[in-house]
Every structure is written in C-alpha cells, then in structure tokens.
VOBA-1610 file (N, C-alpha, C; in pm, whole numbers, padded with zeros to 5 digits, always signed):
BEGIN
Gly-02078+00658-00847Gly-02038+00686-00712Gly-01943+00805-00706Thr-01916+00848-00588Thr-01825+00960-00567Thr-01680+00915-00578Val-01592+01010-00607Val-01450+00980-00624Val-01368+01081-00544Ser-01267+01031-00474Ser-01162+01117-00419Ser-01042+01094-00509Pro-00996+01197-00580Pro-00886+01177-00673Pro-00758+01136-00600Leu-00661+01091-00676Leu-00534+01048-00620Leu-00473+01163-00539His-00447+01135-00412His-00390+01235-00322His-00324+01164-00205Tyr-00253+01242-00123Tyr-00204+01187+00002Tyr-00241+01282+00114Asp-00245+01227+00235Asp-00271+01306+00354Asp-00141+01319+00432Pro-00115+01436+00490Pro+00011+01455+00562Pro+00017+01382+00697Leu-00099+01333+00744Leu-00105+01263+00873Leu-00156+01121+00853Asp-00125+01032+00949Asp-00183+00898+00948Asp-00335+00910+00954Asn-00404+00813+00896Asn-00548+00825+00873Asn-00616+00691+00898Leu-00729+00694+00967Leu-00818+00579+00975Leu-00943+00613+00895Leu-00973+00534+00793Leu-01092+00549+00713Leu-01194+00448+00763Met-01305+00497+00815Met-01408+00411+00872Met-01530+00414+00780Gln-01566+00300+00725Gln-01681+00292+00635Gln-01806+00262+00716Ile-01910+00343+00697Ile-02033+00331+00775Ile-02145+00273+00690Val-02165+00329+00571Val-02272+00285+00480Val-02212+00272+00341Gly-02248+00167+00267Gly-02203+00151+00130Gly-02066+00086+00120Asn-02017+00078-00003Asn-01889+00013-00031Asn-01799+00107-00110Lys-01668+00095-00085Lys-01568+00175-00156Lys-01451+00088-00198Arg-01389+00129-00309Arg-01262+00069-00350Arg-01154+00173-00323Val-01046+00127-00261Val-00933+00214-00230Val-00810+00159-00300Leu-00743+00244-00376Leu-00613+00210-00435Leu-00508+00281-00352Leu-00415+00205-00295Leu-00308+00259-00210Leu-00174+00240-00280Tyr-00104+00350-00303Tyr+00027+00346-00367Tyr+00133+00360-00260Pro+00221+00259-00247Pro+00324+00265-00143Pro+00417+00384-00165Pro+00475+00432-00057Pro+00562+00549-00069Pro+00688+00517-00149Asp+00739+00621-00211Asp+00868+00611-00279Asp+00933+00747-00271Lys+01045+00764-00335Lys+01116+00891-00325Lys+01038+01008-00386Gly+00929+00980-00458Gly+00849+01085-00518Gly+00747+01146-00424Asn+00737+01098-00301Asn+00638+01152-00207Asn+00687+01280-00141Gly+00596+01361-00100Gly+00628+01480-00022Gly+00627+01607-00104Arg+00631+01718-00034Arg+00622+01849-00097Arg+00739+01879-00188Asp+00857+01832-00158Asp+00975+01870-00234Asp+00980+01808-00372Asn+00898+01707-00398Asn+00905+01637-00526Asn+00775+01648-00606Asn+00697+01750-00581Asn+00569+01765-00651Asn+00589+01845-00779Asn+00651+01782-00878Asn+00672+01850-01004Asn+00636+01756-01118Ser+00645+01805-01238Ser+00602+01725-01352Ser+00693+01605-01377Gly+00810+01597-01312Gly+00898+01481-01328Gly+00860+01365-01239Ser+00767+01385-01146Ser+00723+01279-01056Ser+00610+01200-01120Trp+00594+01075-01081Trp+00490+00990-01139Trp+00350+01041-01108His+00333+01114-00999His+00198+01154-00955His+00155+01291-01007Tyr+00247+01372-01057Tyr+00213+01504-01114Tyr+00129+01588-01018Ala+00163+01586-00892Ala+00087+01662-00792Ala+00106+01811-00811Gly+00001+01886-00778Gly+00008+02030-00782Gly-00009+02092-00919Leu-00032+02011-01021Leu-00049+02065-01156Leu-00196+02092-01186Asn-00222+02174-01285Asn-00357+02204-01333Asn-00449+02255-01222Gly-00395+02335-01133Gly-00475+02394-01027Gly-00498+02305-00906Asn-00437+02186-00904Asn-00453+02097-00789Asn-00365+02141-00673Gln-00403+02100-00552Gln-00322+02127-00434Gln-00192+02046-00442Tyr-00095+02081-00358Tyr+00036+02016-00359Tyr+00028+01866-00333Asn-00078+01819-00268Asn-00090+01677-00232Asn-00192+01603-00319Thr-00234+01663-00430Thr-00335+01604-00517Thr-00282+01591-00659Ser-00301+01473-00716Ser-00249+01443-00850Ser-00342+01493-00959Ala-00284+01526-01072Ala-00361+01564-01191Ala-00403+01441-01272Val-00352+01323-01237Val-00377+01201-01314Val-00508+01136-01274Asp-00587+01098-01372Asp-00707+01016-01350Asp-00661+00871-01352Val-00647+00810-01234Val-00589+00675-01227Val-00677+00569-01292Glu-00806+00597-01307Glu-00897+00500-01369Glu-00891+00506-01522Asn-00839+00614-01574Asn-00826+00630-01718Asn-00707+00723-01746Pro-00585+00676-01714Pro-00469+00766-01724Pro-00437+00804-01869Asn-00405+00930-01887Asn-00364+00981-02017Asn-00211+00980-02019Tyr-00154+00874-02076Tyr-00009+00859-02076Tyr+00060+00957-02170Glu-00015+01018-02259Glu+00045+01120-02345Glu+00073+01246-02264Asp-00023+01285-02180Asp-00004+01402-02096Asp+00078+01372-01971Tyr+00069+01250-01919Tyr+00134+01212-01793Tyr+00215+01084-01811Pro+00319+01086-01893Pro+00393+00962-01923Pro+00460+00899-01801Asn+00499+00977-01702Asn+00568+00921-01585Asn+00476+00837-01497Phe+00345+00849-01518Phe+00252+00767-01439Phe+00270+00618-01468Gln+00326+00587-01582Gln+00353+00447-01616Gln+00454+00385-01519Ser+00533+00467-01451Ser+00631+00416-01355Ser+00581+00425-01210Ala+00451+00451-01193Ala+00394+00454-01058Ala+00408+00317-00993Pro+00427+00313-00861Pro+00431+00183-00794Pro+00298+00110-00813Thr+00303-00021-00810Thr+00180-00101-00820Thr+00096-00076-00694Pro-00029-00035-00712Pro-00110-00006-00593Pro-00166-00132-00529Tyr-00189-00122-00400Tyr-00268-00223-00329Tyr-00413-00184-00352Glu-00497-00281-00383Glu-00639-00253-00405Glu-00720-00324-00298Cys-00810-00251-00234Cys-00896-00314-00135Cys-01036-00255-00144Glu-01132-00334-00104Glu-01270-00288-00096Glu-01311-00289+00049Ile-01379-00183+00088Ile-01427-00175+00226Ile-01578-00157+00225Gly-01640-00209+00328Gly-01785-00201+00343Gly-01821-00159+00484Pro-01949-00155+00515Pro-01994-00111+00646Pro-01924-00187+00759Gly-01872-00111+00853Gly-01802-00170+00968Gly-01653-00190+00947Asp-01605-00169+00823Asp-01462-00186+00796Asp-01385-00060+00834Leu-01260-00082+00872Leu-01169+00025+00912Leu-01040+00004+00834Leu-00992+00107+00766Leu-00869+00097+00687Leu-00769+00199+00737Phe-00648+00152+00772Phe-00540+00241+00811Phe-00467+00286+00685Ile-00454+00416+00666Ile-00379+00472+00554Ile-00263+00553+00613Pro-00140+00503+00598Pro-00025+00575+00655Pro-00007+00713+00589Ser+00053+00803+00663Ser+00077+00937+00609Ser+00160+00929+00482Lys+00127+01015+00388Lys+00195+01032+00260Lys+00186+00911+00168Trp+00096+00818+00197Trp+00066+00713+00098Trp-00037+00771+00002Trp-00006+00769-00126Trp-00100+00817-00227Trp-00218+00722-00232His-00340+00774-00243His-00457+00688-00250His-00568+00753-00332His-00646+00666-00394His-00761+00703-00478His-00879+00624-00424Val-00995+00689-00409Val-01110+00623-00348Val-01234+00643-00437Arg-01305+00534-00462Arg-01432+00541-00536Arg-01537+00464-00460Ser-01655+00528-00444Ser-01768+00456-00384Ser-01843+00383-00495Phe-01897+00266-00461Phe-01970+00185-00557Phe-02118+00175-00524Ser-02160+00246-00421Ser-02298+00236-00376Ser-02373+00366-00404Lys-02505+00355-00415Lys-02586+00475-00432Lys-02569+00566-00311Trp-02562+00506-00193Trp-02542+00580-00070Trp-02411+00535-00007Ser-02335+00630+00039Ser-02209+00598+00103Ser-02179+00701+00211Ala-02134+00653+00325Ala-02091+00743+00432Ala-01970+00683+00499Ser-01874+00766+00523Ser-01754+00723+00594Ser-01705+00836+00681Ala-01614+00805+00770Ala-01553+00905+00857Ala-01403+00880+00861Asn-01329+00987+00878Asn-01183+00977+00886Asn-01137+01035+01019Val-01029+00979+01069Val-00960+01033+01186Val-00814+01043+01149Trp-00756+01163+01164Trp-00614+01184+01135Trp-00543+01218+01266Trp-00417+01181+01275Trp-00337+01213+01394Trp-00189+01215+01358Arg-00113+01274+01447Arg+00034+01279+01431Arg+00096+01163+01502
//
C-alpha cells in the first residue's frame, strides 16, 4: 500500500476515507513540534535529508536508532484504522504516519484555520 511518511500539517485536518483501509499513527504534540524545533536534537528529525520542515526523516515502521537515536523518546502514538465512510480529525501540528492496506484506496482531506 501507499505510505505518507511521518509529518504534520500546519492546519486542522479532516481525513475522510472513501475506498479501502488505512492505519494512522498519531503522535501527540510536545515541545518538539513546530518550525523552531526542527533540528537533529528533536525526536522527529524533521527537515533532514532533503525533507520539508514538517516531514520526518525517520521510517517509523522500521526506525534506525543508530542514525536517529532520539526517536526512541518519541511520544507513544495513538494507532487507529479507518475504512470507507470513516472520518478522522487530525489536529494541527500532530505528527502522523499513514499506510494504506488495500489494493485500492481513496481518501480526501479538508484543512482549515
């Protein structure tokens, strides 16, 4: 299935699942969130290796603790699965990783301030 790597959105988000199933890992906010803390000392290692400021270099499904040792101190994520007709609210600046488990998957997002 497709993967959205660990990232956060600057706005509140509704993820609407239309076809297929997805697993979403949601990491609650902590002092490491936001643009000012996107450095190698943060658990998420955002902005490294050519990633955008809001996207992590860590593969959360197979983390390399040698390269990213601070990821071991990441908050425990909430894990949920969504299917057709489900709607998931993702608050702004909550780090999240998404994987589809279906051959076909379609979803839509709505962001707002």
